[in-house]
PyMOL Python script that loads the backbone (N, CA, C, O; Angstrom):
from pymol import cmd

cmd.read_pdbstr("""\
ATOM      1  N   MET A   1       7.251  36.494   4.830  1.00  0.00           N
ATOM      2  CA  MET A   1       7.924  35.201   4.726  1.00  0.00           C
ATOM      3  C   MET A   1       6.934  34.205   4.122  1.00  0.00           C
ATOM      4  O   MET A   1       5.786  34.127   4.558  1.00  0.00           O
ATOM      5  N   ALA A   2       7.372  33.455   3.132  1.00  0.00           N
ATOM      6  CA  ALA A   2       6.522  32.454   2.488  1.00  0.00           C
ATOM      7  C   ALA A   2       6.226  31.319   3.465  1.00  0.00           C
ATOM      8  O   ALA A   2       7.016  31.031   4.364  1.00  0.00           O
ATOM      9  N   ALA A   3       5.070  30.680   3.269  1.00  0.00           N
ATOM     10  CA  ALA A   3       4.639  29.616   4.185  1.00  0.00           C
ATOM     11  C   ALA A   3       5.657  28.483   4.268  1.00  0.00           C
ATOM     12  O   ALA A   3       5.996  28.036   5.364  1.00  0.00           O
ATOM     13  N   ARG A   4       6.142  28.020   3.131  1.00  0.00           N
ATOM     14  CA  ARG A   4       7.101  26.904   3.143  1.00  0.00           C
ATOM     15  C   ARG A   4       8.409  27.299   3.832  1.00  0.00           C
ATOM     16  O   ARG A   4       8.994  26.500   4.564  1.00  0.00           O
ATOM     17  N   GLU A   5       8.857  28.510   3.601  1.00  0.00           N
ATOM     18  CA  GLU A   5      10.083  28.975   4.247  1.00  0.00           C
ATOM     19  C   GLU A   5       9.883  29.016   5.759  1.00  0.00           C
ATOM     20  O   GLU A   5      10.775  28.631   6.516  1.00  0.00           O
ATOM     21  N   TYR A   6       8.730  29.474   6.195  1.00  0.00           N
ATOM     22  CA  TYR A   6       8.420  29.511   7.626  1.00  0.00           C
ATOM     23  C   TYR A   6       8.363  28.099   8.203  1.00  0.00           C
ATOM     24  O   TYR A   6       8.903  27.843   9.279  1.00  0.00           O
ATOM     25  N   GLU A   7       7.704  27.177   7.482  1.00  0.00           N
ATOM     26  CA  GLU A   7       7.607  25.788   7.943  1.00  0.00           C
ATOM     27  C   GLU A   7       8.996  25.172   8.092  1.00  0.00           C
ATOM     28  O   GLU A   7       9.263  24.477   9.072  1.00  0.00           O
ATOM     29  N   ARG A   8       9.875  25.420   7.130  1.00  0.00           N
ATOM     30  CA  ARG A   8      11.232  24.904   7.219  1.00  0.00           C
ATOM     31  C   ARG A   8      11.959  25.480   8.419  1.00  0.00           C
ATOM     32  O   ARG A   8      12.708  24.784   9.104  1.00  0.00           O
ATOM     33  N   LYS A   9      11.729  26.750   8.662  1.00  0.00           N
ATOM     34  CA  LYS A   9      12.410  27.427   9.760  1.00  0.00           C
ATOM     35  C   LYS A   9      11.983  26.866  11.116  1.00  0.00           C
ATOM     36  O   LYS A   9      12.814  26.702  12.009  1.00  0.00           O
ATOM     37  N   ILE A  10      10.696  26.572  11.269  1.00  0.00           N
ATOM     38  CA  ILE A  10      10.234  26.063  12.571  1.00  0.00           C
ATOM     39  C   ILE A  10      10.144  24.541  12.610  1.00  0.00           C
ATOM     40  O   ILE A  10       9.852  23.965  13.657  1.00  0.00           O
ATOM     41  N   GLY A  11      10.397  23.878  11.462  1.00  0.00           N
ATOM     42  CA  GLY A  11      10.476  22.415  11.447  1.00  0.00           C
ATOM     43  C   GLY A  11       9.145  21.703  11.387  1.00  0.00           C
ATOM     44  O   GLY A  11       8.999  20.637  11.985  1.00  0.00           O
ATOM     45  N   VAL A  12       8.181  22.244  10.697  1.00  0.00           N
ATOM     46  CA  VAL A  12       6.890  21.574  10.518  1.00  0.00           C
ATOM     47  C   VAL A  12       6.568  21.497   9.044  1.00  0.00           C
ATOM     48  O   VAL A  12       7.379  21.865   8.193  1.00  0.00           O
ATOM     49  N   GLY A  13       5.378  21.014   8.753  1.00  0.00           N
ATOM     50  CA  GLY A  13       4.936  20.992   7.365  1.00  0.00           C
ATOM     51  C   GLY A  13       5.181  19.664   6.712  1.00  0.00           C
ATOM     52  O   GLY A  13       4.632  18.650   7.143  1.00  0.00           O
ATOM     53  N   MET A  14       5.992  19.644   5.683  1.00  0.00           N
ATOM     54  CA  MET A  14       6.200  18.459   4.877  1.00  0.00           C
ATOM     55  C   MET A  14       6.754  17.280   5.661  1.00  0.00           C
ATOM     56  O   MET A  14       6.665  16.144   5.195  1.00  0.00           O
ATOM     57  N   ALA A  15       7.312  17.512   6.812  1.00  0.00           N
ATOM     58  CA  ALA A  15       7.830  16.416   7.626  1.00  0.00           C
ATOM     59  C   ALA A  15       6.735  15.406   7.949  1.00  0.00           C
ATOM     60  O   ALA A  15       7.017  14.228   8.165  1.00  0.00           O
ATOM     61  N   LEU A  16       5.503  15.862   7.980  1.00  0.00           N
ATOM     62  CA  LEU A  16       4.383  14.955   8.244  1.00  0.00           C
ATOM     63  C   LEU A  16       4.229  13.912   7.149  1.00  0.00           C
ATOM     64  O   LEU A  16       3.665  12.844   7.387  1.00  0.00           O
ATOM     65  N   PHE A  17       4.713  14.201   5.976  1.00  0.00           N
ATOM     66  CA  PHE A  17       4.517  13.320   4.834  1.00  0.00           C
ATOM     67  C   PHE A  17       5.778  12.577   4.422  1.00  0.00           C
ATOM     68  O   PHE A  17       5.761  11.865   3.418  1.00  0.00           O
ATOM     69  N   ARG A  18       6.838  12.714   5.145  1.00  0.00           N
ATOM     70  CA  ARG A  18       8.071  12.008   4.804  1.00  0.00           C
ATOM     71  C   ARG A  18       7.899  10.523   5.072  1.00  0.00           C
ATOM     72  O   ARG A  18       7.269  10.112   6.046  1.00  0.00           O
ATOM     73  N   ARG A  19       8.466   9.749   4.198  1.00  0.00           N
ATOM     74  CA  ARG A  19       8.444   8.305   4.401  1.00  0.00           C
ATOM     75  C   ARG A  19       9.665   7.911   5.192  1.00  0.00           C
ATOM     76  O   ARG A  19      10.794   8.213   4.806  1.00  0.00           O
ATOM     77  N   GLY A  20       9.442   7.242   6.289  1.00  0.00           N
ATOM     78  CA  GLY A  20      10.553   6.768   7.087  1.00  0.00           C
ATOM     79  C   GLY A  20      10.510   5.256   7.145  1.00  0.00           C
ATOM     80  O   GLY A  20       9.577   4.632   6.639  1.00  0.00           O
ATOM     81  N   THR A  21      11.497   4.683   7.746  1.00  0.00           N
ATOM     82  CA  THR A  21      11.501   3.246   7.935  1.00  0.00           C
ATOM     83  C   THR A  21      10.857   2.949   9.268  1.00  0.00           C
ATOM     84  O   THR A  21      11.050   3.694  10.229  1.00  0.00           O
ATOM     85  N   ALA A  22      10.103   1.884   9.343  1.00  0.00           N
ATOM     86  CA  ALA A  22       9.464   1.491  10.593  1.00  0.00           C
ATOM     87  C   ALA A  22      10.207   0.294  11.157  1.00  0.00           C
ATOM     88  O   ALA A  22      10.738  -0.524  10.406  1.00  0.00           O
ATOM     89  N   GLY A  23      10.244   0.195  12.427  1.00  0.00           N
ATOM     90  CA  GLY A  23      10.936  -0.906  13.078  1.00  0.00           C
ATOM     91  C   GLY A  23      11.776  -0.377  14.213  1.00  0.00           C
ATOM     92  O   GLY A  23      11.874   0.832  14.424  1.00  0.00           O
ATOM     93  N   LYS A  24      12.379  -1.289  14.938  1.00  0.00           N
ATOM     94  CA  LYS A  24      13.181  -0.895  16.092  1.00  0.00           C
ATOM     95  C   LYS A  24      14.537  -1.581  16.035  1.00  0.00           C
ATOM     96  O   LYS A  24      14.642  -2.709  15.553  1.00  0.00           O
ATOM     97  N   PRO A  25      15.565  -0.917  16.518  1.00  0.00           N
ATOM     98  CA  PRO A  25      16.854  -1.609  16.643  1.00  0.00           C
ATOM     99  C   PRO A  25      16.678  -2.842  17.529  1.00  0.00           C
ATOM    100  O   PRO A  25      15.915  -2.813  18.495  1.00  0.00           O
ATOM    101  N   GLY A  26      17.372  -3.904  17.205  1.00  0.00           N
ATOM    102  CA  GLY A  26      17.209  -5.160  17.939  1.00  0.00           C
ATOM    103  C   GLY A  26      16.286  -6.118  17.211  1.00  0.00           C
ATOM    104  O   GLY A  26      16.239  -7.305  17.534  1.00  0.00           O
ATOM    105  N   GLU A  27      15.547  -5.606  16.224  1.00  0.00           N
ATOM    106  CA  GLU A  27      14.741  -6.458  15.357  1.00  0.00           C
ATOM    107  C   GLU A  27      15.575  -6.728  14.104  1.00  0.00           C
ATOM    108  O   GLU A  27      16.313  -5.860  13.638  1.00  0.00           O
ATOM    109  N   TRP A  28      15.449  -7.915  13.581  1.00  0.00           N
ATOM    110  CA  TRP A  28      16.247  -8.314  12.421  1.00  0.00           C
ATOM    111  C   TRP A  28      15.355  -8.479  11.207  1.00  0.00           C
ATOM    112  O   TRP A  28      14.242  -8.996  11.302  1.00  0.00           O
ATOM    113  N   TYR A  29      15.855  -8.034  10.065  1.00  0.00           N
ATOM    114  CA  TYR A  29      15.114  -8.076   8.807  1.00  0.00           C
ATOM    115  C   TYR A  29      15.992  -8.663   7.716  1.00  0.00           C
ATOM    116  O   TYR A  29      17.218  -8.683   7.823  1.00  0.00           O
ATOM    117  N   TYR A  30      15.337  -9.143   6.661  1.00  0.00           N
ATOM    118  CA  TYR A  30      16.056  -9.542   5.457  1.00  0.00           C
ATOM    119  C   TYR A  30      15.640  -8.572   4.370  1.00  0.00           C
ATOM    120  O   TYR A  30      14.460  -8.490   4.030  1.00  0.00           O
ATOM    121  N   CYS A  31      16.597  -7.836   3.822  1.00  0.00           N
ATOM    122  CA  CYS A  31      16.318  -6.882   2.750  1.00  0.00           C
ATOM    123  C   CYS A  31      16.361  -7.618   1.416  1.00  0.00           C
ATOM    124  O   CYS A  31      17.398  -8.156   1.027  1.00  0.00           O
ATOM    125  N   ILE A  32      15.238  -7.637   0.727  1.00  0.00           N
ATOM    126  CA  ILE A  32      15.133  -8.305  -0.571  1.00  0.00           C
ATOM    127  C   ILE A  32      15.948  -7.541  -1.620  1.00  0.00           C
ATOM    128  O   ILE A  32      16.598  -8.148  -2.472  1.00  0.00           O
ATOM    129  N   LYS A  33      15.909  -6.231  -1.552  1.00  0.00           N
ATOM    130  CA  LYS A  33      16.607  -5.399  -2.537  1.00  0.00           C
ATOM    131  C   LYS A  33      18.127  -5.604  -2.469  1.00  0.00           C
ATOM    132  O   LYS A  33      18.784  -5.763  -3.498  1.00  0.00           O
ATOM    133  N   HIS A  34      18.675  -5.600  -1.255  1.00  0.00           N
ATOM    134  CA  HIS A  34      20.121  -5.735  -1.083  1.00  0.00           C
ATOM    135  C   HIS A  34      20.570  -7.161  -0.798  1.00  0.00           C
ATOM    136  O   HIS A  34      21.768  -7.444  -0.762  1.00  0.00           O
ATOM    137  N   GLN A  35      19.609  -8.060  -0.594  1.00  0.00           N
ATOM    138  CA  GLN A  35      19.856  -9.471  -0.303  1.00  0.00           C
ATOM    139  C   GLN A  35      20.819  -9.639   0.873  1.00  0.00           C
ATOM    140  O   GLN A  35      21.838 -10.323   0.782  1.00  0.00           O
ATOM    141  N   LYS A  36      20.451  -8.984   1.988  1.00  0.00           N
ATOM    142  CA  LYS A  36      21.278  -9.097   3.182  1.00  0.00           C
ATOM    143  C   LYS A  36      20.435  -8.915   4.436  1.00  0.00           C
ATOM    144  O   LYS A  36      19.337  -8.361   4.397  1.00  0.00           O
ATOM    145  N   VAL A  37      20.977  -9.395   5.543  1.00  0.00           N
ATOM    146  CA  VAL A  37      20.347  -9.249   6.850  1.00  0.00           C
ATOM    147  C   VAL A  37      20.675  -7.861   7.383  1.00  0.00           C
ATOM    148  O   VAL A  37      21.807  -7.390   7.271  1.00  0.00           O
ATOM    149  N   GLU A  38      19.658  -7.207   7.970  1.00  0.00           N
ATOM    150  CA  GLU A  38      19.846  -5.874   8.532  1.00  0.00           C
ATOM    151  C   GLU A  38      19.237  -5.814   9.920  1.00  0.00           C
ATOM    152  O   GLU A  38      18.205  -6.433  10.179  1.00  0.00           O
ATOM    153  N   GLU A  39      19.869  -5.077  10.803  1.00  0.00           N
ATOM    154  CA  GLU A  39      19.299  -4.871  12.131  1.00  0.00           C
ATOM    155  C   GLU A  39      18.572  -3.537  12.141  1.00  0.00           C
ATOM    156  O   GLU A  39      19.106  -2.515  11.710  1.00  0.00           O
ATOM    157  N   GLY A  40      17.353  -3.567  12.638  1.00  0.00           N
ATOM    158  CA  GLY A  40      16.588  -2.329  12.747  1.00  0.00           C
ATOM    159  C   GLY A  40      16.102  -1.846  11.403  1.00  0.00           C
ATOM    160  O   GLY A  40      16.193  -2.555  10.401  1.00  0.00           O
ATOM    161  N   PRO A  41      15.590  -0.642  11.389  1.00  0.00           N
ATOM    162  CA  PRO A  41      14.988  -0.102  10.168  1.00  0.00           C
ATOM    163  C   PRO A  41      15.996   0.540   9.229  1.00  0.00           C
ATOM    164  O   PRO A  41      16.179   1.757   9.255  1.00  0.00           O
ATOM    165  N   GLU A  42      16.647  -0.254   8.408  1.00  0.00           N
ATOM    166  CA  GLU A  42      17.596   0.312   7.447  1.00  0.00           C
ATOM    167  C   GLU A  42      16.927   0.599   6.104  1.00  0.00           C
ATOM    168  O   GLU A  42      17.101   1.683   5.549  1.00  0.00           O
ATOM    169  N   CYS A  43      16.173  -0.347   5.583  1.00  0.00           N
ATOM    170  CA  CYS A  43      15.528  -0.173   4.285  1.00  0.00           C
ATOM    171  C   CYS A  43      14.021  -0.002   4.465  1.00  0.00           C
ATOM    172  O   CYS A  43      13.473  -0.282   5.531  1.00  0.00           O
ATOM    173  N   ARG A  44      13.373   0.458   3.415  1.00  0.00           N
ATOM    174  CA  ARG A  44      11.927   0.682   3.505  1.00  0.00           C
ATOM    175  C   ARG A  44      11.196  -0.643   3.661  1.00  0.00           C
ATOM    176  O   ARG A  44      11.679  -1.688   3.225  1.00  0.00           O
ATOM    177  N   ALA A  45      10.042  -0.590   4.279  1.00  0.00           N
ATOM    178  CA  ALA A  45       9.281  -1.792   4.619  1.00  0.00           C
ATOM    179  C   ALA A  45       8.949  -2.633   3.395  1.00  0.00           C
ATOM    180  O   ALA A  45       8.930  -3.860   3.490  1.00  0.00           O
ATOM    181  N   ALA A  46       8.691  -2.022   2.267  1.00  0.00           N
ATOM    182  CA  ALA A  46       8.329  -2.767   1.060  1.00  0.00           C
ATOM    183  C   ALA A  46       9.475  -3.635   0.546  1.00  0.00           C
ATOM    184  O   ALA A  46       9.250  -4.553  -0.243  1.00  0.00           O
ATOM    185  N   ASP A  47      10.692  -3.355   0.982  1.00  0.00           N
ATOM    186  CA  ASP A  47      11.873  -4.087   0.509  1.00  0.00           C
ATOM    187  C   ASP A  47      12.400  -5.101   1.506  1.00  0.00           C
ATOM    188  O   ASP A  47      13.465  -5.678   1.290  1.00  0.00           O
ATOM    189  N   ARG A  48      11.671  -5.333   2.605  1.00  0.00           N
ATOM    190  CA  ARG A  48      12.236  -6.237   3.614  1.00  0.00           C
ATOM    191  C   ARG A  48      11.200  -7.205   4.158  1.00  0.00           C
ATOM    192  O   ARG A  48       9.996  -6.951   4.116  1.00  0.00           O
ATOM    193  N   LEU A  49      11.702  -8.319   4.671  1.00  0.00           N
ATOM    194  CA  LEU A  49      10.899  -9.322   5.354  1.00  0.00           C
ATOM    195  C   LEU A  49      11.278  -9.280   6.821  1.00  0.00           C
ATOM    196  O   LEU A  49      12.444  -9.077   7.158  1.00  0.00           O
ATOM    197  N   GLY A  50      10.314  -9.467   7.684  1.00  0.00           N
ATOM    198  CA  GLY A  50      10.598  -9.481   9.108  1.00  0.00           C
ATOM    199  C   GLY A  50       9.584  -8.670   9.870  1.00  0.00           C
ATOM    200  O   GLY A  50       8.594  -8.225   9.289  1.00  0.00           O
ATOM    201  N   PRO A  51       9.794  -8.466  11.136  1.00  0.00           N
ATOM    202  CA  PRO A  51      11.017  -8.693  11.887  1.00  0.00           C
ATOM    203  C   PRO A  51      11.184 -10.145  12.319  1.00  0.00           C
ATOM    204  O   PRO A  51      10.220 -10.900  12.441  1.00  0.00           O
ATOM    205  N   TYR A  52      12.422 -10.499  12.540  1.00  0.00           N
ATOM    206  CA  TYR A  52      12.792 -11.824  13.040  1.00  0.00           C
ATOM    207  C   TYR A  52      13.517 -11.654  14.371  1.00  0.00           C
ATOM    208  O   TYR A  52      14.033 -10.579  14.677  1.00  0.00           O
ATOM    209  N   ALA A  53      13.548 -12.713  15.147  1.00  0.00           N
ATOM    210  CA  ALA A  53      14.133 -12.668  16.488  1.00  0.00           C
ATOM    211  C   ALA A  53      15.658 -12.681  16.481  1.00  0.00           C
ATOM    212  O   ALA A  53      16.284 -12.235  17.442  1.00  0.00           O
ATOM    213  N   SER A  54      16.259 -13.187  15.411  1.00  0.00           N
ATOM    214  CA  SER A  54      17.723 -13.295  15.382  1.00  0.00           C
ATOM    215  C   SER A  54      18.223 -13.074  13.955  1.00  0.00           C
ATOM    216  O   SER A  54      17.451 -13.181  13.002  1.00  0.00           O
ATOM    217  N   PRO A  55      19.511 -12.767  13.807  1.00  0.00           N
ATOM    218  CA  PRO A  55      20.066 -12.625  12.457  1.00  0.00           C
ATOM    219  C   PRO A  55      20.042 -13.945  11.686  1.00  0.00           C
ATOM    220  O   PRO A  55      19.901 -13.947  10.463  1.00  0.00           O
ATOM    221  N   GLU A  56      20.177 -15.061  12.392  1.00  0.00           N
ATOM    222  CA  GLU A  56      20.142 -16.372  11.722  1.00  0.00           C
ATOM    223  C   GLU A  56      18.757 -16.638  11.134  1.00  0.00           C
ATOM    224  O   GLU A  56      18.627 -17.137  10.016  1.00  0.00           O
ATOM    225  N   GLU A  57      17.729 -16.296  11.907  1.00  0.00           N
ATOM    226  CA  GLU A  57      16.361 -16.471  11.418  1.00  0.00           C
ATOM    227  C   GLU A  57      16.096 -15.554  10.225  1.00  0.00           C
ATOM    228  O   GLU A  57      15.448 -15.962   9.262  1.00  0.00           O
ATOM    229  N   ALA A  58      16.591 -14.323  10.284  1.00  0.00           N
ATOM    230  CA  ALA A  58      16.429 -13.387   9.171  1.00  0.00           C
ATOM    231  C   ALA A  58      17.163 -13.883   7.931  1.00  0.00           C
ATOM    232  O   ALA A  58      16.684 -13.693   6.813  1.00  0.00           O
ATOM    233  N   ALA A  59      18.316 -14.514   8.113  1.00  0.00           N
ATOM    234  CA  ALA A  59      19.093 -15.033   6.984  1.00  0.00           C
ATOM    235  C   ALA A  59      18.334 -16.131   6.246  1.00  0.00           C
ATOM    236  O   ALA A  59      18.566 -16.353   5.058  1.00  0.00           O
ATOM    237  N   ARG A  60      17.434 -16.814   6.938  1.00  0.00           N
ATOM    238  CA  ARG A  60      16.629 -17.880   6.328  1.00  0.00           C
ATOM    239  C   ARG A  60      15.299 -17.349   5.765  1.00  0.00           C
ATOM    240  O   ARG A  60      14.446 -18.146   5.376  1.00  0.00           O
ATOM    241  N   ALA A  61      15.110 -16.047   5.716  1.00  0.00           N
ATOM    242  CA  ALA A  61      13.821 -15.456   5.343  1.00  0.00           C
ATOM    243  C   ALA A  61      13.295 -15.952   3.999  1.00  0.00           C
ATOM    244  O   ALA A  61      12.118 -16.296   3.885  1.00  0.00           O
ATOM    245  N   MET A  62      14.139 -15.993   3.000  1.00  0.00           N
ATOM    246  CA  MET A  62      13.678 -16.431   1.673  1.00  0.00           C
ATOM    247  C   MET A  62      13.313 -17.908   1.697  1.00  0.00           C
ATOM    248  O   MET A  62      12.328 -18.314   1.081  1.00  0.00           O
ATOM    249  N   GLU A  63      14.095 -18.708   2.397  1.00  0.00           N
ATOM    250  CA  GLU A  63      13.799 -20.134   2.520  1.00  0.00           C
ATOM    251  C   GLU A  63      12.474 -20.331   3.271  1.00  0.00           C
ATOM    252  O   GLU A  63      11.647 -21.152   2.875  1.00  0.00           O
ATOM    253  N   THR A  64      12.284 -19.581   4.345  1.00  0.00           N
ATOM    254  CA  THR A  64      11.042 -19.651   5.116  1.00  0.00           C
ATOM    255  C   THR A  64       9.857 -19.262   4.244  1.00  0.00           C
ATOM    256  O   THR A  64       8.815 -19.915   4.290  1.00  0.00           O
ATOM    257  N   ALA A  65      10.004 -18.210   3.454  1.00  0.00           N
ATOM    258  CA  ALA A  65       8.926 -17.772   2.568  1.00  0.00           C
ATOM    259  C   ALA A  65       8.599 -18.851   1.535  1.00  0.00           C
ATOM    260  O   ALA A  65       7.427 -19.109   1.258  1.00  0.00           O
ATOM    261  N   ARG A  66       9.629 -19.482   0.965  1.00  0.00           N
ATOM    262  CA  ARG A  66       9.388 -20.567  -0.004  1.00  0.00           C
ATOM    263  C   ARG A  66       8.648 -21.723   0.656  1.00  0.00           C
ATOM    264  O   ARG A  66       7.716 -22.276   0.071  1.00  0.00           O
ATOM    265  N   GLU A  67       9.056 -22.097   1.878  1.00  0.00           N
ATOM    266  CA  GLU A  67       8.390 -23.195   2.593  1.00  0.00           C
ATOM    267  C   GLU A  67       6.932 -22.867   2.868  1.00  0.00           C
ATOM    268  O   GLU A  67       6.057 -23.712   2.678  1.00  0.00           O
ATOM    269  N   ARG A  68       6.665 -21.648   3.312  1.00  0.00           N
ATOM    270  CA  ARG A  68       5.279 -21.239   3.595  1.00  0.00           C
ATOM    271  C   ARG A  68       4.452 -21.193   2.321  1.00  0.00           C
ATOM    272  O   ARG A  68       3.296 -21.616   2.315  1.00  0.00           O
ATOM    273  N   ASN A  69       5.033 -20.686   1.245  1.00  0.00           N
ATOM    274  CA  ASN A  69       4.302 -20.657  -0.030  1.00  0.00           C
ATOM    275  C   ASN A  69       3.928 -22.064  -0.466  1.00  0.00           C
ATOM    276  O   ASN A  69       2.815 -22.293  -0.940  1.00  0.00           O
ATOM    277  N   GLU A  70       4.849 -23.008  -0.311  1.00  0.00           N
ATOM    278  CA  GLU A  70       4.577 -24.399  -0.683  1.00  0.00           C
ATOM    279  C   GLU A  70       3.475 -24.987   0.192  1.00  0.00           C
ATOM    280  O   GLU A  70       2.599 -25.694  -0.305  1.00  0.00           O
ATOM    281  N   GLU A  71       3.515 -24.700   1.483  1.00  0.00           N
ATOM    282  CA  GLU A  71       2.454 -25.174   2.385  1.00  0.00           C
ATOM    283  C   GLU A  71       1.105 -24.627   1.956  1.00  0.00           C
ATOM    284  O   GLU A  71       0.120 -25.364   1.907  1.00  0.00           O
ATOM    285  N   TRP A  72       1.054 -23.341   1.647  1.00  0.00           N
ATOM    286  CA  TRP A  72      -0.207 -22.728   1.237  1.00  0.00           C
ATOM    287  C   TRP A  72      -0.667 -23.265  -0.113  1.00  0.00           C
ATOM    288  O   TRP A  72      -1.861 -23.467  -0.334  1.00  0.00           O
ATOM    289  N   ARG A  73       0.284 -23.495  -1.012  1.00  0.00           N
ATOM    290  CA  ARG A  73      -0.047 -24.034  -2.336  1.00  0.00           C
ATOM    291  C   ARG A  73      -0.714 -25.404  -2.212  1.00  0.00           C
ATOM    292  O   ARG A  73      -1.586 -25.751  -3.009  1.00  0.00           O
ATOM    293  N   ASN A  74      -0.302 -26.172  -1.218  1.00  0.00           N
ATOM    294  CA  ASN A  74      -0.840 -27.519  -1.025  1.00  0.00           C
ATOM    295  C   ASN A  74      -1.977 -27.582  -0.016  1.00  0.00           C
ATOM    296  O   ASN A  74      -2.506 -28.664   0.239  1.00  0.00           O
ATOM    297  N   ASP A  75      -2.360 -26.468   0.555  1.00  0.00           N
ATOM    298  CA  ASP A  75      -3.439 -26.434   1.540  1.00  0.00           C
ATOM    299  C   ASP A  75      -4.785 -26.481   0.806  1.00  0.00           C
ATOM    300  O   ASP A  75      -5.073 -25.600  -0.004  1.00  0.00           O
ATOM    301  N   PRO A  76      -5.605 -27.492   1.078  1.00  0.00           N
ATOM    302  CA  PRO A  76      -6.879 -27.610   0.363  1.00  0.00           C
ATOM    303  C   PRO A  76      -7.820 -26.425   0.596  1.00  0.00           C
ATOM    304  O   PRO A  76      -8.709 -26.177  -0.218  1.00  0.00           O
ATOM    305  N   ARG A  77      -7.638 -25.706   1.676  1.00  0.00           N
ATOM    306  CA  ARG A  77      -8.503 -24.539   1.930  1.00  0.00           C
ATOM    307  C   ARG A  77      -8.210 -23.399   0.966  1.00  0.00           C
ATOM    308  O   ARG A  77      -9.027 -22.489   0.829  1.00  0.00           O
ATOM    309  N   TRP A  78      -7.058 -23.428   0.294  1.00  0.00           N
ATOM    310  CA  TRP A  78      -6.670 -22.355  -0.618  1.00  0.00           C
ATOM    311  C   TRP A  78      -6.702 -22.794  -2.079  1.00  0.00           C
ATOM    312  O   TRP A  78      -6.192 -22.083  -2.945  1.00  0.00           O
ATOM    313  N   ARG A  79      -7.286 -23.938  -2.361  1.00  0.00           N
ATOM    314  CA  ARG A  79      -7.311 -24.462  -3.733  1.00  0.00           C
ATOM    315  C   ARG A  79      -8.550 -23.946  -4.453  1.00  0.00           C
ATOM    316  O   ARG A  79      -9.668 -24.339  -4.121  1.00  0.00           O
ATOM    317  N   ASP A  80      -8.363 -23.080  -5.422  1.00  0.00           N
ATOM    318  CA  ASP A  80      -9.470 -22.553  -6.204  1.00  0.00           C
ATOM    319  C   ASP A  80      -9.803 -23.412  -7.409  1.00  0.00           C
ATOM    320  O   ASP A  80     -10.877 -23.272  -7.994  1.00  0.00           O
ATOM    321  N   ASP A  81      -8.887 -24.307  -7.787  1.00  0.00           N
ATOM    322  CA  ASP A  81      -9.083 -25.102  -8.991  1.00  0.00           C
ATOM    323  C   ASP A  81      -9.891 -26.378  -8.730  1.00  0.00           C
ATOM    324  O   ASP A  81     -10.231 -27.097  -9.670  1.00  0.00           O
ATOM    325  N   GLU A  82     -10.195 -26.656  -7.486  1.00  0.00           N
ATOM    326  CA  GLU A  82     -10.987 -27.842  -7.160  1.00  0.00           C
ATOM    327  C   GLU A  82     -12.327 -27.423  -6.574  1.00  0.00           C
ATOM    328  O   GLU A  82     -12.394 -26.462  -5.807  1.00  0.00           O
ATOM    329  N   PRO A  83     -13.390 -28.130  -6.923  1.00  0.00           N
ATOM    330  CA  PRO A  83     -14.687 -27.788  -6.333  1.00  0.00           C
ATOM    331  C   PRO A  83     -14.678 -28.074  -4.830  1.00  0.00           C
ATOM    332  O   PRO A  83     -13.989 -28.989  -4.380  1.00  0.00           O
ATOM    333  N   PRO A  84     -15.434 -27.304  -4.056  1.00  0.00           N
ATOM    334  CA  PRO A  84     -15.459 -27.548  -2.616  1.00  0.00           C
ATOM    335  C   PRO A  84     -16.071 -28.903  -2.288  1.00  0.00           C
ATOM    336  O   PRO A  84     -16.977 -29.366  -2.981  1.00  0.00           O
ATOM    337  N   ALA A  85     -15.578 -29.529  -1.240  1.00  0.00           N
ATOM    338  CA  ALA A  85     -16.099 -30.836  -0.806  1.00  0.00           C
ATOM    339  C   ALA A  85     -17.496 -30.653  -0.241  1.00  0.00           C
ATOM    340  O   ALA A  85     -17.768 -29.686   0.472  1.00  0.00           O
ATOM    341  N   THR A  86     -18.375 -31.582  -0.562  1.00  0.00           N
ATOM    342  CA  THR A  86     -19.730 -31.567  -0.012  1.00  0.00           C
ATOM    343  C   THR A  86     -19.873 -32.697   0.971  1.00  0.00           C
ATOM    344  O   THR A  86     -19.442 -33.820   0.708  1.00  0.00           O
ATOM    345  N   ASP A  87     -20.468 -32.410   2.087  1.00  0.00           N
ATOM    346  CA  ASP A  87     -20.645 -33.435   3.127  1.00  0.00           C
ATOM    347  C   ASP A  87     -22.067 -33.912   3.196  1.00  0.00           C
ATOM    348  O   ASP A  87     -22.390 -34.773   4.014  1.00  0.00           O
TER     349      ASP A  87
END
""", "prot")
cmd.dss("prot")
cmd.show_as("cartoon", "prot")
cmd.util.cbc("prot")
cmd.orient("prot")
């Protein structure tokens, strides 16, 4: 019996390398790819934002990300175009 055939028969082998979704039911995510709120691990991690505590919070994910990006853009600690302040 070939190694791969044996592994399939007993359920080992390549299963170690399968990509699954991470997360738990009851956690809410916003899927960027599908542009919708999802409960639990429906889409791959690279395509979602979260977890969030509620579906309403997940629905605001893109707005929250824009607000945070704007805060960081205006944070003087993250400004590379200005020389550091000297005291």
